[in-house]
PAZAPA-4460 file (N, C-alpha, C; in steps of 0.05 Angstrom, whole numbers, plus 32768, in hexadecimal, padded with zeros to 4 digits):
% residues 133
    n_x    n_y    n_z   ca_x   ca_y   ca_z    c_x    c_y    c_z   seq   type   mol
   8011   7FE9   8000   8000   8000   8000   8012   8019   8000     1      M     A
   800E   802B   7FED   801D   8043   7FEB   8014   8057   8000     2      G     A
   8024   806C   8003   801D   8081   8017   8002   808D   8010     3      L     A
   7FFD   8091   7FF7   7FE4   809D   7FEE   7FCC   808D   7FF8     4      F     A
   7FCD   8073   7FF3   7FB7   8061   7FFB   7FB6   805F   801A     5      D     A
   7FCD   8060   8027   7FCE   805E   8044   7FC1   8077   8051     6      E     A
   7FC6   808E   8046   7FBA   80A7   8050   7F9C   80A5   804D     7      V     A
   7F92   809D   8035   7F76   809C   8031   7F69   8087   8043     8      L     A
   7F76   8070   8047   7F6C   805B   8058   7F6A   8065   8075     9      S     A
   7F7F   8073   807E   7F80   807D   809A   7F69   8092   809E    10      M     A
   7F63   80A1   8089   7F4E   80B5   808B   7F33   80A9   8088    11      A     A
   7F32   808F   8081   7F18   8082   807F   7F0A   8087   8065    12      G     A
   7F19   808F   8050   7F0C   8094   8036   7F19   8081   8022    13      V     A
   7F0B   807B   800D   7F15   8069   7FF9   7F28   8077   7FE6    14      G     A
   7F34   8069   7FD5   7F48   8074   7FC2   7F3C   807E   7FA9    15      G     A
   7F24   8089   7FAA   7F17   8093   7F92   7F26   80AB   7F86    16      S     A
   7F20   80B0   7F6D   7F2D   80C6   7F60   7F27   80E1   7F6E    17      Q     A
   7F0F   80E4   7F78   7F07   80FC   7F86   7F19   8100   7F9F    18      E     A
   7F1D   80EB   7FAE   7F2E   80ED   7FC6   7F4B   80F0   7FBF    19      H     A
   7F54   80E4   7FA9   7F6F   80E8   7FA0   7F74   8105   7F98    20      G     A
   7F60   8111   7F8B   7F62   812D   7F84   7F62   813F   7F9C    21      G     A
   7F53   8137   7FB0   7F52   8146   7FC9   7F6D   8144   7FD7    22      A     A
   7F7A   812D   7FD7   7F94   8129   7FE3   7FA9   813A   7FD5    23      L     A
   7FA7   813A   7FBA   7FB9   814B   7FAA   7FB5   8169   7FB1    24      S     A
   7F9B   8170   7FB4   7F95   818C   7FBB   7F9F   8193   7FD7    25      A     A
   7F9E   8180   7FEA   7FA8   8185   8005   7FC7   818A   8003    26      V     A
   7FD4   8179   7FF3   7FF1   817C   7FF0   7FF8   8196   7FE3    27      M     A
   7FE8   819E   7FCF   7FEC   81B7   7FC2   7FE8   81CE   7FD5    28      S     A
   7FD4   81CC   7FE6   7FCF   81E1   7FFA   7FE6   81E4   800D    29      Y     A
   7FF0   81CD   8018   8006   81CE   802B   801F   81DB   801E    30      I     A
   8023   81D5   8005   803B   81DF   7FF7   8038   81FB   7FEB    31      N     A
   8020   8207   7FED   801D   8221   7FE2   802E   8236   7FF0    32      S     A
   8037   824A   7FE1   8048   825F   7FEE   803A   826D   8005    33      P     A
   801F   8270   8003   8011   827D   8018   8012   826D   8033    34      Q     A
   8012   8252   8031   8012   8242   8048   802F   823D   8052    35      V     A
   8041   8237   8040   805D   8234   8047   8065   8219   8050    36      G     A
   8058   8204   8046   805F   81E9   804D   8056   81E2   8069    37      G     A
   8060   81CB   8073   8058   81C2   808D   805F   81D6   80A3    38      L     A
   8077   81E2   80A1   8080   81F5   80B5   806D   820D   80B6    39      A     A
   8065   8217   809F   8052   822D   809E   8037   8226   80A8    40      G     A
   802E   820D   80A1   8014   8203   80AB   8015   8201   80CA    41      L     A
   802B   81F7   80D4   802D   81F4   80F1   802D   8210   80FF    42      Q     A
   803A   8223   80F3   803A   823E   80FE   801E   824A   80FE    43      Q     A
   800F   8246   80E9   7FF3   8250   80E7   7FE2   8242   80FC    44      T     A
   7FE5   8228   8100   7FD6   821A   8114   7FDC   8225   8130    45      F     A
   7FF6   822B   8135   7FFD   8236   814F   7FF1   8252   8153    46      Q     A
   7FF2   8262   813E   7FE7   827E   8140   7FC9   827D   8145    47      Q     A
   7FBC   8269   813B   7F9E   8268   813E   7F96   8257   8156    48      K     A
   7FA9   8250   8167   7FA3   8241   8180   7F9F   8223   817C    49      G     A
   7FA7   8218   8165   7FA3   81FC   8161   7FBE   81EE   815D    50      L     A
   7FD3   81FA   8168   7FEE   81EE   8166   7FF0   81D3   8172    51      G     A
   7FE2   81CE   8188   7FE3   81B4   8195   7FD8   819E   8183    52      G     A
   7FC3   81A5   8174   7FB7   8191   8162   7FCA   818A   814C    53      L     A
   7FD7   819E   813F   7FEA   8198   812A   8002   8188   8136    54      M     A
   800B   8190   814D   8021   8181   815A   801B   8164   815E    55      S     A
   8001   815E   8165   7FFA   8142   8169   7FFB   8132   814F    56      S     A
   7FF7   813F   8138   7FF9   8132   811E   8016   812D   8117    57      W     A
   8027   8140   811E   8044   813E   8118   8050   8128   812A    58      V     A
   8049   8127   8143   8055   8114   8155   804D   80F7   814F    59      S     A
   805C   80E4   815A   8055   80C8   8156   8040   80C0   816A    60      N     A
   8028   80C1   8162   8011   80BA   8174   7FF7   80BD   8165    61      G     A
   7FE1   80BD   8173   7FC7   80C0   8166   7FC5   80DA   8157    62      P     A
   7FB4   80DA   8143   7FAF   80F2   8132   7F92   80FB   8137    63      N     A
   7F8E   810C   814B   7F72   8114   8150   7F67   8123   8138    64      P     A
   7F4D   8121   8135   7F40   812F   811E   7F3F   814D   8122    65      P     A
   7F39   815A   810C   7F34   8177   810D   7F19   817C   8100    66      I     A
   7F0A   818D   810C   7EEF   8192   8101   7EF2   81A6   80EA    67      S     A
   7EDD   81A7   80D9   7EDE   81BB   80C3   7EDE   81D7   80CE    68      Q     A
   7ED1   81DC   80E4   7ED1   81F7   80F0   7EED   81FE   80FA    69      D     A
   7EFB   81EC   8107   7F16   81F1   8110   7F28   81F6   80F8    70      Q     A
   7F25   81E6   80E3   7F35   81E8   80CB   7F31   8203   80BE    71      L     A
   7F18   820C   80BD   7F12   8226   80B1   7F22   823D   80BF    72      Q     A
   7F27   823A   80D9   7F36   824E   80E7   7F53   8251   80DE    73      Q     A
   7F5E   823B   80D4   7F7B   823C   80CD   7F81   823C   80AF    74      V     A
   7F6D   8236   809F   7F72   8235   8082   7F77   8251   8077    75      L     A
   7F8A   8252   8065   7F90   826A   8056   7F7D   826A   803E    76      H     A
   7F6B   827D   803D   7F56   827E   8028   7F60   827D   800C    77      G     A
   7F75   828E   8006   7F80   828F   7FEB   7F8C   8274   7FE2    78      G     A
   7F9B   8268   7FF4   7FA8   824E   7FEE   7F93   8239   7FEA    79      A     A
   7F7E   823A   7FFB   7F68   8226   7FF9   7F5A   8229   7FDD    80      L     A
   7F54   8242   7FD6   7F47   8247   7FBC   7F58   823D   7FA5    81      Q     A
   7F72   8243   7FA6   7F84   823A   7F90   7F85   821C   7F8E    82      E     A
   7F88   820E   7FA5   7F8A   81F1   7FA5   7F70   81E5   7F9B    83      A     A
   7F59   81EF   7FA4   7F3F   81E5   7F9C   7F3C   81E9   7F7E    84      A     A
   7F42   8200   7F74   7F3F   8206   7F57   7F52   81F5   7F47    85      Q     A
   7F6B   81F2   7F4F   7F7E   81E2   7F41   7F75   81C5   7F3D    86      K     A
   7F67   81BA   7F51   7F5F   819E   7F4F   7F41   819B   7F4A    87      F     A
   7F33   81B1   7F44   7F17   81AF   7F3C   7F05   81A6   7F53    88      G     A
   7F0B   81AF   7F6B   7EFC   81A8   7F83   7EF0   81C1   7F8E    89      V     A
   7ED8   81C0   7F98   7ECC   81D7   7FA5   7EDB   81DC   7FC0    90      D     A
   7EE1   81F6   7FC7   7EEF   81FB   7FDF   7EE2   81F0   7FF8    91      P     A
   7EC8   81F0   7FFA   7EBA   81E4   8011   7EBE   81C6   8012    92      T     A
   7EBD   81BA   7FFB   7EC2   819D   7FF9   7EDF   8197   8001    93      Q     A
   7EF2   81A7   7FF8   7F0E   81A3   7FFE   7F12   81A6   801C    94      L     A
   7F05   81BA   8029   7F08   81BD   8046   7EFE   81A4   8054    95      T     A
   7EE7   8199   804B   7EDD   8181   8056   7EF1   816A   8054    96      S     A
   7EFC   8167   803C   7F0F   8151   8037   7F29   8156   8048    97      M     A
   7F31   816F   804A   7F49   8176   805A   7F45   816F   8077    98      M     A
   7F2D   8172   8081   7F28   816B   809D   7F2C   814E   80A2    99      S     A
   7F27   813D   808E   7F2B   8120   8090   7F49   8119   808A   100      Q     A
   7F55   8126   8076   7F6F   811E   806D   7F86   812B   807B   101      L     A
   7F84   8144   8083   7F9B   8153   808D   7FA9   8146   80A5   102      L     A
   7F9B   813C   80B9   7FA9   812F   80CF   7FBB   8118   80C5   103      P     A
   7FB2   8109   80B2   7FC1   80F2   80A8   7FD7   80FA   8095   104      H     A
   7FD2   810E   8085   7FE7   8118   8073   7FFE   8123   8084   105      V     A
   7FF8   8134   8097   800D   813F   80A8   801C   8129   80B6   106      V     A
   800E   8115   80C0   801A   80FE   80CE   802E   80F0   80BB   107      D     A
   8025   80EB   80A2   8036   80DC   8090   804E   80ED   8086   108      K     A
   804B   8108   8086   8060   8119   807D   8075   811F   8094   109      L     A
   806E   8115   80AB   8080   8119   80C3   8086   80FE   80D0   110      T     A
   8093   80EC   80C1   8096   80D0   80CB   80A8   80CE   80E4   111      P     A
   80B9   80E1   80E9   80CA   80E0   8100   80C0   80F1   8118   112      N     A
   80A7   80F9   8117   809C   8109   812C   80A4   8126   812C   113      G     A
   80AF   812F   8116   80B6   814B   8113   80B4   8153   80F6   114      Q     A
   80B2   816D   80F1   80B0   8177   80D6   80CB   8175   80C9   115      I     A
   80CD   8166   80B3   80E7   8162   80A5   80EF   817B   8097   116      P     A
   8109   817D   8091   8114   8193   8082   8108   8192   8066   117      E     A
   8109   81A8   8058   80FC   81AB   803E   8104   8194   802A   118      A     A
   811E   818E   8028   8127   8179   8015   811B   815E   801C   119      G     A
   811C   8157   8036   8111   813D   803E   80F2   813D   803A   120      A     A
   80E6   8153   8040   80C9   8155   803C   80C1   8151   801F   121      L     A
   80D1   815D   800D   80CC   815A   7FF1   80CC   813D   7FE9   122      S     A
   80E0   812D   7FF3   80E1   8111   7FED   80C9   8102   7FF7   123      Q     A
   80C1   8108   8010   80A9   80FB   801C   8091   8101   800B   124      I     A
   808E   811A   8003   8076   8122   7FF3   8076   8114   7FD8   125      M     A
   808E   8111   7FCC   808F   8102   7FB2   8086   80E6   7FB7   126      K     A
   808E   80DA   7FCC   8085   80BE   7FD3   8067   80BD   7FD7   127      G     A
   805C   80D1   7FE4   803F   80D2   7FE9   8030   80D5   7FCF   128      L     A
   8039   80E7   7FBE   802A   80EC   7FA5   8030   80D5   7F91   129      S     A
   8045   80C6   7F94   804B   80B1   7F81   8035   809B   7F82   130      A     A
   8028   8098   7F99   8013   8084   7F9B   7FFA   808B   7F8C   131      G     A
   7FF8   80A4   7F81   7FE0   80AC   7F74   7FDF   80A3   7F57   132      Q     A
   7FF4   809A   7F4C   7FF4   8092   7F30   7FE5   8079   7F2B   133      S     A
***
């Protein structure tokens, strides 16, 4: 099972094309210049009072869920719109999918319990997206 399938399985969704597109959109969102990768995402979560939640996903342990309302507090609107448009997904639908996928994506992108450096993260992300073919 590839990382792509594993993330979808952990999130409790099938490997349909729709969910694969949502996973790609989540990855695109995380990597957008407005968000700034995992480090930028973590900083935004901290600024919005949800740093502990993001830290739980990064650490080696359970990945508590995030509600759509909580996620709305931390999402960068411009980056969300761009990711949704790029992958042909409605922003509201993408937010819903992100609430399911983001804890597991962050978990898989931080295999050692910490945010990897940019080069290592790039390799992990290539491995994650390679499962989509």
